[in-house]
N, C-alpha and C positions, 0 to 999 in steps of 0.2 A: 505494500498500499504505499503510494507516496505522501510522504512528511504532509503538502497541503494540504490534502486529501484529512489525517486528521487533524490538522488546525481551523478546517473548515465546520468539521462535524462539531467539533468545540463551540465554537459561534453559533451554529446552530443551537445547541441548547440553553448556552447560557443568553443569546439576544430574545429565544423563547420566554424563557423565564422573566427575562426583563420587559419583557410588550405584555406580559401578564398584567405587571403592576402598573403598567399605563392604562389597563383597565380598570385596575383597583382604585387610582387616583383619581378618574374619571366618575366611578361608581360614588366612590365618598366626596364628589363636587370638592375635590383641593384645589388652589389656585395653582392653574395652569406654570403661567410664567415663574412661582415660586419656586413650586416644584420642580422643575427644568432647571430653575437657577441656582439648588442643591446639589441638583444631579452634575448637573455640570462642574461644579467646584470641587466635586469631592473624584472625577474622573481628572479633572485638571491637577488636583492634589496628590493623588497617588502618580500622577506621569512623571508631575516633577521630582517626587522621591526616587525614582525610578532613573528618570534620567542623568541627575545629579551624582546619581549611586555608581550608575556605569559606565556615565562619560560617553554617549550614543555622542554620534558630530550631527550636525542639524544639515549639512549639505549644503548646494546652493542658493545664497541668499535671494535670488531673485524669485527665481520657481518655489523655494519652502515659503515665502511672501505670498506669490498669488493663490496656492494652494491651498495655504492653512487660510485664506480669508473668506476664498468661495466654498471651501468646507466646512468651515465653521458658519455661515450665515444660509447654504443652503442645509443644513443639517439642526438649524434650531427651528428652521422656519417650518420643516419635516415634524419635527418633534411635538412643537408647538400645535401644527393644525392636527395632527393624528388625534392628541391627547382630545382636542375641541371637537374634534368626529366622532370620540366615541361614547360624548355626552347626548349625542342625538342621534345616532346609527349604536346598532347590534355588536359584537363582538365576531359574528362569524360572516358578516357584511365588512365591515373596516377592517380587518384582518386578510381577508381575502383580494379586499381591491387593493388595498395600499401594495401588496407583495406581487403585484401587475405590474410596481415600476420595474421590474427584472426584464420587464417585453423592452423596455425604453433605452435599458441598459443594453440589453442583448442585440439589439440593431444596431444601436453605437459601435459597439466591439466586434462588430463584424463590421462594420464598416471602415472604423478605423485603421484596425488590426489587420483589415483587408483578409479577414474568416471568411470561409465562403459555410455557407449555411448547409449544414445535411437534410435531407429528408426529415429525422423528427425534429429538429430546429424550426423547420417552415411550417411541419402539422403543431410542434410546440404553441408557436406565435401563434394561430390559426386558431386555437382552443383556447390559450390566453384572452383572443379577443372577443369570441363566445362566451367566456364566463365573466369577463366584465359587464358584456350584455344583458347576461341572466340575473348578474348580481345587483347590477343598478335598475334594473326593472321590477326586482323583487325588493326593493327599494319601500316601494308607496304602500302606506299606512306602519310601516316600522318605524316613524321618527318618534322621539322621545319625547319632544318638546313641542307640544302644539302651538301652532300660531306660527314657525317657522320652518315648513316642511322640506326649504332647500339648503337652510345651512350646511347640516349635516356632510351631504352632496360636494358643497364649496369647499369645504374644508378638509375631505378627504382627496377630492383632484390636488387641491395644492400642493399637500403634502403626499402625492403618489412622483409629483416631477420634482418637488424639493429633493425626495429619497433617491430620486434617482440620478441631479446632479449630484448630491453627496457620493454616493456610491462611484460613480464615473469619476470623481475626482478624487476619491480614495485609491482606484485602481494608481493612478498618475503617482500617488503620493507614496503609494506605498514600492515605485520603483527608482525615484528622483531624492528623495530625501527620506533623513532617519525618523524611526515610528514612534519612539517616547517622545522627542523634541514636537514633531509633530501632535499629538495629540494633548501633550500640555498646553500648546498656543493656541489650538482650536478648540476644545472646550475653555480654555479663559475666555478667548473671546467671545465663545458662546455664554457664559457664563455674565459675563459684562452686558450683555446685549442684550437677555432676557430684564434686567433690571427694572429698565424703563416700563414693562409691560408688567409688574407685578402690582398688585390688587391691597388695596388697606382691609385687613379683616374688619368682619364686625365682630363690637366688644364682646357678646356671648361666644363669640365661638373661636378666641385669639387661641388660648392654650388648646382647647383640644386639637384644632388644627393647623396649629404651629407644630404641634408634636408628631403628629402624623404625619406631614408632609415631612418633616425631618426626617423620618425611616425610614418613608417610601423612598423619597429623595435620594439618603447616603447607597439602602439596596440597588435603585437604576443604577445610581453612577458604578459601586463596586461591581454589578454583573456586567453592563458597557464595559465597562476596562478591562475584562477579562476579555470579553466577548468581543469586543470592538479589534483590540491586540492579536486575538488571533486569526480575525480575519484578514487584517492588513498582512500578517504573516502569510497565511493563506496567497492573497493576493499578489504578495513579492514572488513565489514560487509557482504559481500555477494561473491556467488561463482565468479571463473576468469571468466570461460567459459560464464555466462549468463554478468556481467558487460564488458567484452570485446567485447562481442556480442551488446549488446547496444550500446557503445560508438563508437566502430568500426563501426557502420552507420552514423556518423558524417559526413562521406564524402559527403551525400546526398544533405546537406546543400553547402557544397563546391560548386559540381559541379553545383546547381541551381542557386545560384550566378554568379559562370563563362559562363552559359548560357546567363543568362539576362545582364548580364555588358559587355560579350567580344563575346555574338553573338556564342559560339560555334556548329559549326554543329553537327549533330546527326545521326551519319552514320546508316545503316542497323547491323551493327558489334560493334556500340559502345552503342544502344539501348539494342539490346540481352544482350550481357555483361554486361552491369550497369543494368537490369532488374534480371539477371541470380545470380549477387551477391546480391542484395537485398534481392532475394529470399532464398538464403543458408545463411545469415544469421541471419534470421526470424527464418530458422528452427532450425542454430545451439543454440540458446535458448534455447528449449524444452530438 
């Protein structure tokens, strides 16, 4: 087994558990920006400690600066809009649709790196489009906030494309700059950028929400640090389309946990869309 495959599988599980914590934060209505700030600050601190300890070189300054800026802003946007989408839509739909950012990533990798799509990949792309159609059509009537029927979908589409940009920029970062300094700066910028979006909590909920947000944010940070570092390591050794395909399936872990802990209902549209998404991701590996 190639080393990059082991790192990709490790990222799959760590990111899957982290994704479930997004659901927890959304269900408890924790402030998205505050949770994101704590989560990104945790990753930045862990990365900086290891960076200082191991002395990993940063790489060329210009590509480092460009990649960290693009990745930090796109990942911040993807994280915040995804948590907001979970407040309006079911976990099954949200996690399934967001992972279809792999479609954008795969098409980019095929065009940019000159890869030729196999019949399996072409089939995977077609099925991914079908899955997105089924899942989005199945959203009718599942909105969780009456009077704002389209807001969840808007957040979800924004998150999908922002996540694709984050994945693509991660590939270039894994190729050209140091992973630990990259993580430190990316999450540091993300934490600082999230501060203006933090809402002032209501007086009666300050203590409860602050404690819960801190616990969830730190847990997200620890899981993301391990998962994203494994993801970057896999990207530095393996092809973007395959690594992204394997790690992209981590939403399965998040959805299963959401069903077990929050009793998410599996409608026909969700089951079909969920199954089509898994099939498309498997085919995109070949």
